[in-house]
FIMI-648422 format. One record per atom (N, C-alpha, C, O): residue in three letters; atom name; x, y, z. Coordinates in nm, 2 decimals. Atoms other than C-alpha are relative to their C-alpha. Layout:
// FIMI-648422
NODE, rest, atom, x, y, z
NODE, ALA, CA, X, Y, Z
...
//
This chain:
// FIMI-648422
NODE, rest, atom, x, y, z
NODE, ALA, N, -0.10, -0.01, -0.11
NODE, ALA, CA, 12.55, 14.22, 13.89
NODE, ALA, C, -0.07, 0.00, 0.12
NODE, ALA, O, -0.01, -0.03, 0.23
NODE, ARG, N, 0.06, 0.01, -0.12
NODE, ARG, CA, 12.28, 14.23, 14.14
NODE, ARG, C, -0.05, -0.14, 0.05
NODE, ARG, O, -0.04, -0.20, 0.16
NODE, LEU, N, 0.00, 0.16, -0.02
NODE, LEU, CA, 12.19, 13.88, 14.08
NODE, LEU, C, 0.10, -0.08, 0.05
NODE, LEU, O, 0.10, -0.16, 0.14
NODE, GLY, N, -0.15, 0.06, -0.02
NODE, GLY, CA, 12.54, 13.78, 14.08
NODE, GLY, C, 0.02, 0.02, 0.17
NODE, GLY, O, 0.05, -0.08, 0.24
NODE, ALA, N, -0.04, -0.01, -0.15
NODE, ALA, CA, 12.58, 13.93, 14.44
NODE, ALA, C, -0.11, -0.09, 0.08
NODE, ALA, O, -0.07, -0.14, 0.19
NODE, LEU, N, 0.09, 0.10, -0.07
NODE, LEU, CA, 12.27, 13.73, 14.55
NODE, LEU, C, 0.04, -0.14, 0.00
NODE, LEU, O, -0.01, -0.22, 0.09
NODE, VAL, N, -0.04, 0.14, 0.03
NODE, VAL, CA, 12.44, 13.40, 14.44
NODE, VAL, C, 0.14, -0.01, 0.02
NODE, VAL, O, 0.19, -0.12, 0.00
NODE, HIS, N, -0.14, -0.02, -0.03
NODE, HIS, CA, 12.79, 13.50, 14.53
NODE, HIS, C, 0.08, -0.02, -0.14
NODE, HIS, O, 0.18, -0.09, -0.14
NODE, GLN, N, -0.06, 0.01, 0.12
NODE, GLN, CA, 12.89, 13.53, 14.16
NODE, GLN, C, 0.03, 0.12, -0.05
NODE, GLN, O, -0.04, 0.22, -0.01
NODE, LYS, N, -0.02, -0.11, 0.06
NODE, LYS, CA, 13.04, 13.78, 13.95
NODE, LYS, C, -0.13, 0.08, -0.08
NODE, LYS, O, -0.16, 0.20, -0.06
NODE, THR, N, 0.11, -0.05, 0.07
NODE, THR, CA, 12.74, 13.81, 13.71
NODE, THR, C, -0.10, -0.14, 0.01
NODE, THR, O, -0.06, -0.25, 0.05
NODE, ALA, N, 0.11, 0.10, 0.00
NODE, ALA, CA, 12.41, 13.59, 13.69
NODE, ALA, C, -0.10, 0.06, -0.11
NODE, ALA, O, -0.12, 0.18, -0.13
NODE, THR, N, 0.11, -0.05, 0.10
NODE, THR, CA, 12.14, 13.61, 13.43
NODE, THR, C, -0.13, -0.05, 0.09
NODE, THR, O, -0.23, 0.02, 0.07
NODE, CYS, N, 0.13, 0.05, -0.05
NODE, CYS, CA, 11.87, 13.42, 13.63
NODE, CYS, C, 0.02, -0.07, 0.15
NODE, CYS, O, 0.14, -0.12, 0.18
NODE, VAL, N, 0.00, 0.06, -0.14
NODE, VAL, CA, 11.80, 13.28, 13.99
NODE, VAL, C, -0.11, -0.10, -0.02
NODE, VAL, O, -0.21, -0.08, -0.09
NODE, ALA, N, 0.10, 0.09, -0.03
NODE, ALA, CA, 11.61, 12.97, 14.05
NODE, ALA, C, -0.05, -0.01, 0.16
NODE, ALA, O, 0.04, -0.03, 0.24
NODE, VAL, N, 0.03, 0.01, -0.14
NODE, VAL, CA, 11.42, 12.96, 14.38
NODE, VAL, C, -0.04, -0.12, 0.02
NODE, VAL, O, -0.15, -0.15, -0.04
NODE, THR, N, 0.05, 0.13, -0.04
NODE, THR, CA, 11.37, 12.62, 14.51
NODE, THR, C, -0.06, -0.01, 0.13
NODE, THR, O, -0.13, -0.11, 0.15
NODE, ALA, N, 0.10, 0.02, -0.13
NODE, ALA, CA, 11.22, 12.68, 14.85
NODE, ALA, C, -0.04, 0.13, 0.05
NODE, ALA, O, 0.04, 0.23, 0.05
NODE, VAL, N, 0.03, -0.12, -0.05
NODE, VAL, CA, 11.03, 12.96, 15.01
NODE, VAL, C, -0.09, -0.03, 0.11
NODE, VAL, O, -0.18, -0.11, 0.12
NODE, ARG, N, 0.07, 0.02, -0.12
NODE, ARG, CA, 10.92, 13.01, 15.36
NODE, ARG, C, -0.14, 0.04, -0.02
NODE, ARG, O, -0.19, 0.12, -0.10
NODE, GLN, N, 0.16, -0.03, 0.00
NODE, GLN, CA, 10.56, 13.03, 15.42
NODE, GLN, C, -0.03, 0.14, 0.02
NODE, GLN, O, -0.11, 0.19, -0.05
NODE, GLU, N, 0.03, -0.14, -0.04
NODE, GLU, CA, 10.56, 13.37, 15.55
NODE, GLU, C, 0.03, 0.09, -0.12
NODE, GLU, O, -0.02, 0.20, -0.14
NODE, ASP, N, -0.06, -0.09, 0.11
NODE, ASP, CA, 10.74, 13.49, 15.23
NODE, ASP, C, -0.07, -0.04, -0.15
NODE, ASP, O, -0.05, 0.02, -0.26
NODE, SER, N, 0.05, 0.03, 0.15
NODE, SER, CA, 10.53, 13.31, 14.97
NODE, SER, C, -0.12, 0.11, -0.07
NODE, SER, O, -0.14, 0.13, -0.19
NODE, ALA, N, 0.10, -0.09, 0.06
NODE, ALA, CA, 10.25, 13.57, 14.95
NODE, ALA, C, 0.08, 0.13, -0.07
NODE, ALA, O, 0.03, 0.17, -0.17
NODE, GLU, N, -0.09, -0.08, 0.04
NODE, GLU, CA, 10.51, 13.83, 14.88
NODE, GLU, C, 0.06, -0.02, -0.14
NODE, GLU, O, 0.06, 0.06, -0.23
NODE, LEU, N, -0.07, 0.06, 0.12
NODE, LEU, CA, 10.69, 13.63, 14.61
NODE, LEU, C, -0.11, -0.04, -0.10
NODE, LEU, O, -0.07, -0.06, -0.21
NODE, GLY, N, 0.11, 0.01, 0.10
NODE, GLY, CA, 10.34, 13.57, 14.44
NODE, GLY, C, -0.01, 0.14, -0.06
NODE, GLY, O, -0.02, 0.16, -0.18
NODE, LYS, N, 0.04, -0.13, 0.05
NODE, LYS, CA, 10.27, 13.92, 14.42
NODE, LYS, C, 0.14, 0.08, -0.08
NODE, LYS, O, 0.13, 0.17, -0.16
NODE, LEU, N, -0.11, -0.07, 0.11
NODE, LEU, CA, 10.64, 14.01, 14.28
NODE, LEU, C, -0.02, -0.09, -0.11
NODE, LEU, O, 0.04, -0.04, -0.21
NODE, ALA, N, -0.03, 0.10, 0.10
NODE, ALA, CA, 10.59, 13.70, 14.04
NODE, ALA, C, -0.13, 0.07, -0.09
NODE, ALA, O, -0.10, 0.10, -0.21
NODE, GLU, N, 0.07, -0.05, 0.07
NODE, GLU, CA, 10.27, 13.84, 13.91
NODE, GLU, C, 0.01, 0.16, -0.06
NODE, GLU, O, -0.04, 0.20, -0.16
NODE, ALA, N, -0.04, -0.13, 0.05
NODE, ALA, CA, 10.39, 14.20, 13.88
NODE, ALA, C, 0.10, -0.01, -0.11
NODE, ALA, O, 0.07, 0.05, -0.21
NODE, PHE, N, -0.07, 0.04, 0.09
NODE, PHE, CA, 10.67, 14.08, 13.68
NODE, PHE, C, -0.03, -0.06, -0.13
NODE, PHE, O, 0.02, -0.03, -0.23
NODE, LYS, N, 0.06, 0.08, 0.10
NODE, LYS, CA, 10.47, 13.87, 13.47
NODE, LYS, C, -0.08, 0.12, -0.10
NODE, LYS, O, -0.08, 0.13, -0.22
NODE, GLY, N, 0.05, -0.12, 0.07
NODE, GLY, CA, 10.27, 14.19, 13.38
NODE, GLY, C, 0.08, 0.10, -0.08
NODE, GLY, O, 0.05, 0.15, -0.19
NODE, GLN, N, -0.06, -0.08, 0.06
NODE, GLN, CA, 10.55, 14.40, 13.32
NODE, GLN, C, 0.08, -0.07, -0.13
NODE, GLN, O, 0.10, 0.00, -0.23
NODE, PHE, N, -0.09, 0.08, 0.10
NODE, PHE, CA, 10.75, 14.15, 13.09
NODE, PHE, C, -0.08, -0.09, -0.09
NODE, PHE, O, -0.11, -0.07, -0.21
NODE, ASN, N, 0.06, 0.11, 0.08
NODE, ASN, CA, 10.58, 13.84, 12.99
NODE, ASN, C, -0.14, 0.04, -0.09
NODE, ASN, O, -0.15, 0.00, -0.21
NODE, GLU, N, 0.13, -0.04, 0.06
NODE, GLU, CA, 10.24, 13.98, 12.91
NODE, GLU, C, 0.00, 0.15, -0.08
NODE, GLU, O, -0.11, 0.19, -0.13
NODE, ASN, N, -0.02, -0.12, 0.07
NODE, ASN, CA, 10.37, 14.31, 12.76
NODE, ASN, C, 0.02, -0.01, -0.14
NODE, ASN, O, 0.13, -0.05, -0.18
NODE, VAL, N, -0.03, 0.02, 0.14
NODE, VAL, CA, 10.32, 14.31, 12.39
NODE, VAL, C, 0.11, 0.08, -0.05
NODE, VAL, O, 0.20, 0.04, -0.13
NODE, GLU, N, -0.10, -0.10, 0.07
NODE, GLU, CA, 10.53, 14.62, 12.33
NODE, GLU, C, 0.16, -0.04, 0.03
NODE, GLU, O, 0.25, 0.01, -0.04
NODE, ILE, N, -0.13, 0.05, -0.03
NODE, ILE, CA, 10.83, 14.46, 12.48
NODE, ILE, C, 0.04, -0.11, -0.10
NODE, ILE, O, 0.15, -0.10, -0.15
NODE, ARG, N, -0.04, 0.11, 0.09
NODE, ARG, CA, 10.83, 14.16, 12.27
NODE, ARG, C, 0.09, 0.05, -0.12
NODE, ARG, O, 0.05, 0.14, -0.19
NODE, ARG, N, -0.07, -0.02, 0.10
NODE, ARG, CA, 11.10, 14.15, 12.02
NODE, ARG, C, -0.03, -0.04, -0.12
NODE, ARG, O, -0.06, -0.16, -0.14
NODE, ARG, N, 0.05, 0.03, 0.12
NODE, ARG, CA, 11.03, 14.17, 11.67
NODE, ARG, C, 0.13, -0.05, -0.07
NODE, ARG, O, 0.22, 0.03, -0.08
NODE, TRP, N, -0.11, 0.06, 0.05
NODE, TRP, CA, 11.28, 13.93, 11.50
NODE, TRP, C, -0.01, 0.05, -0.15
NODE, TRP, O, -0.12, 0.06, -0.21
NODE, GLY, N, -0.03, -0.03, 0.16
NODE, GLY, CA, 11.42, 14.05, 11.14
NODE, GLY, C, -0.05, 0.10, -0.06
NODE, GLY, O, -0.02, 0.13, -0.18
NODE, GLY, N, 0.06, -0.11, 0.04
NODE, GLY, CA, 11.22, 14.34, 11.12
NODE, GLY, C, -0.08, -0.01, -0.16
NODE, GLY, O, -0.11, 0.09, -0.23
NODE, GLY, N, 0.06, 0.04, 0.11
NODE, GLY, CA, 11.05, 14.17, 10.82
NODE, GLY, C, 0.05, 0.01, -0.11
NODE, GLY, O, -0.02, 0.03, -0.21
NODE, ILE, N, -0.07, 0.02, 0.10
NODE, ILE, CA, 11.33, 14.16, 10.59
NODE, ILE, C, 0.06, -0.13, -0.03
NODE, ILE, O, 0.14, -0.18, 0.06
NODE, MET, N, -0.04, 0.14, 0.04
NODE, MET, CA, 11.40, 13.83, 10.41
NODE, MET, C, 0.15, 0.02, -0.08
NODE, MET, O, 0.18, 0.11, -0.15
NODE, GLY, N, -0.10, 0.03, 0.07
NODE, GLY, CA, 11.72, 13.72, 10.30
NODE, GLY, C, -0.01, 0.01, -0.15
NODE, GLY, O, -0.12, 0.03, -0.20
NODE, GLN, N, -0.01, 0.03, 0.15
NODE, GLN, CA, 11.86, 13.69, 9.94
NODE, GLN, C, -0.08, -0.10, -0.06
NODE, GLN, O, -0.14, -0.09, -0.16
NODE, LYS, N, 0.03, 0.15, 0.05
NODE, LYS, CA, 11.77, 13.32, 9.90
NODE, LYS, C, -0.17, 0.01, 0.03
NODE, LYS, O, -0.25, -0.03, -0.06
NODE, SER, N, 0.13, -0.02, -0.02
NODE, SER, CA, 11.43, 13.39, 10.06
NODE, SER, C, -0.09, 0.08, -0.09
NODE, SER, O, -0.20, 0.04, -0.13
NODE, GLN, N, 0.08, -0.09, 0.10
NODE, GLN, CA, 11.34, 13.67, 9.83
NODE, GLN, C, 0.00, -0.07, -0.12
NODE, GLN, O, -0.10, -0.05, -0.19
NODE, HIS, N, 0.00, 0.06, 0.13
NODE, HIS, CA, 11.43, 13.46, 9.53
NODE, HIS, C, -0.09, -0.11, -0.01
NODE, HIS, O, -0.15, -0.14, -0.12
NODE, VAL, N, 0.08, 0.11, 0.01
NODE, VAL, CA, 11.23, 13.17, 9.62
NODE, VAL, C, -0.15, 0.09, 0.03
NODE, VAL, O, -0.25, 0.05, -0.03
NODE, THR, N, 0.15, -0.06, 0.01
NODE, THR, CA, 10.91, 13.41, 9.70
NODE, THR, C, -0.04, 0.06, -0.12
NODE, THR, O, -0.16, 0.07, -0.16
NODE, GLN, N, 0.03, -0.06, 0.14
NODE, GLN, CA, 10.96, 13.57, 9.36
NODE, GLN, C, -0.01, -0.11, -0.08
NODE, GLN, O, -0.11, -0.11, -0.16
NODE, ARG, N, 0.04, 0.12, 0.10
NODE, ARG, CA, 10.97, 13.23, 9.18
NODE, ARG, C, -0.14, -0.06, 0.04
NODE, ARG, O, -0.21, -0.09, -0.05
NODE, LYS, N, 0.14, 0.05, -0.05
NODE, LYS, CA, 10.66, 13.12, 9.39
NODE, LYS, C, -0.11, 0.08, -0.07
NODE, LYS, O, -0.20, 0.03, -0.13
NODE, GLU, N, 0.09, -0.09, 0.04
NODE, GLU, CA, 10.48, 13.43, 9.29
NODE, GLU, C, 0.00, 0.02, -0.15
NODE, GLU, O, -0.10, 0.06, -0.19
NODE, LYS, N, 0.00, 0.02, 0.14
NODE, LYS, CA, 10.59, 13.39, 8.91
NODE, LYS, C, -0.09, -0.10, -0.04
NODE, LYS, O, -0.17, -0.09, -0.13
NODE, ALA, N, 0.09, 0.11, 0.01
NODE, ALA, CA, 10.43, 13.04, 8.93
NODE, ALA, C, -0.12, 0.03, 0.01
NODE, ALA, O, -0.19, 0.02, -0.08
NODE, ILE, N, 0.15, -0.03, -0.01
NODE, ILE, CA, 10.11, 13.15, 9.06
NODE, ILE, C, -0.06, 0.09, -0.10
NODE, ILE, O, -0.18, 0.07, -0.14
NODE, GLN, N, 0.04, -0.09, 0.11
NODE, GLN, CA, 10.09, 13.43, 8.81
NODE, GLN, C, 0.00, -0.09, -0.12
NODE, GLN, O, -0.10, -0.07, -0.19
NODE, ILE, N, -0.01, 0.08, 0.12
NODE, ILE, CA, 10.17, 13.17, 8.53
NODE, ILE, C, -0.12, -0.09, 0.01
NODE, ILE, O, -0.18, -0.11, -0.09
NODE, GLU, N, 0.14, 0.07, -0.04
NODE, GLU, CA, 9.88, 12.96, 8.69
NODE, GLU, C, -0.12, 0.06, -0.03
NODE, GLU, O, -0.22, 0.01, -0.09
NODE, GLN, N, 0.13, -0.08, 0.00
NODE, GLN, CA, 9.64, 13.22, 8.70
NODE, GLN, C, -0.02, 0.03, -0.14
NODE, GLN, O, -0.14, 0.03, -0.18
NODE, ALA, N, 0.00, 0.00, 0.14
NODE, ALA, CA, 9.72, 13.29, 8.34
NODE, ALA, C, -0.07, -0.09, -0.08
NODE, ALA, O, -0.16, -0.07, -0.16
NODE, LYS, N, 0.06, 0.09, 0.08
NODE, LYS, CA, 9.66, 12.98, 8.23
NODE, LYS, C, -0.16, -0.03, 0.02
NODE, LYS, O, -0.23, -0.06, -0.08
NODE, LYS, N, 0.13, 0.01, -0.05
NODE, LYS, CA, 9.32, 12.95, 8.42
NODE, LYS, C, -0.08, 0.10, -0.10
NODE, LYS, O, -0.19, 0.07, -0.14
NODE, LEU, N, 0.08, -0.12, 0.07
NODE, LEU, CA, 9.22, 13.29, 8.22
NODE, LEU, C, 0.04, -0.03, -0.14
NODE, LEU, O, -0.03, 0.01, -0.23
NODE, GLY, N, -0.03, 0.04, 0.16
NODE, GLY, CA, 9.37, 13.16, 7.89
NODE, GLY, C, 0.09, 0.10, -0.07
NODE, GLY, O, 0.10, 0.11, -0.19
NODE, LEU, N, -0.11, -0.07, 0.08
NODE, LEU, CA, 9.63, 13.40, 7.84
NODE, LEU, C, 0.13, -0.05, 0.02
NODE, LEU, O, 0.15, -0.15, 0.09
NODE, SER, N, -0.13, 0.07, -0.02
NODE, SER, CA, 9.99, 13.35, 7.79
NODE, SER, C, 0.08, 0.12, 0.03
NODE, SER, O, 0.08, 0.23, -0.02
NODE, ILE, N, -0.12, -0.10, -0.06
NODE, ILE, CA, 10.27, 13.52, 7.98
NODE, ILE, C, 0.14, -0.07, -0.03
NODE, ILE, O, 0.17, -0.18, 0.01
NODE, ALA, N, -0.14, 0.05, 0.02
NODE, ALA, CA, 10.63, 13.47, 7.88
NODE, ALA, C, 0.11, 0.02, 0.13
NODE, ALA, O, 0.22, -0.02, 0.12
//
C-alpha cells in the first residue's frame, strides 16, 4: 500500500527507479546495500520449496530406480533377488 501511494496506485509490488539526482545517489546506494543484506543475502529468509516431500509419481519413480539399482548390485555380487 505504501509503494502504491508512491506511484499513485492502490497497490504496487515494486517500483523501478529510472533516474536519481546526484545528491541522492549516495543515500540510495546505502539503502540498496542494506536491503541486499537483509533480504537477498539472508540465507534464513530464502524459501524452502516443497519441504522435501515428493509427489506420488516422483515417489514411484524413485522406488523403481532404487529397486533397479539393488537388482544391478545383486547381479554384480552373484545373488538373486526376486
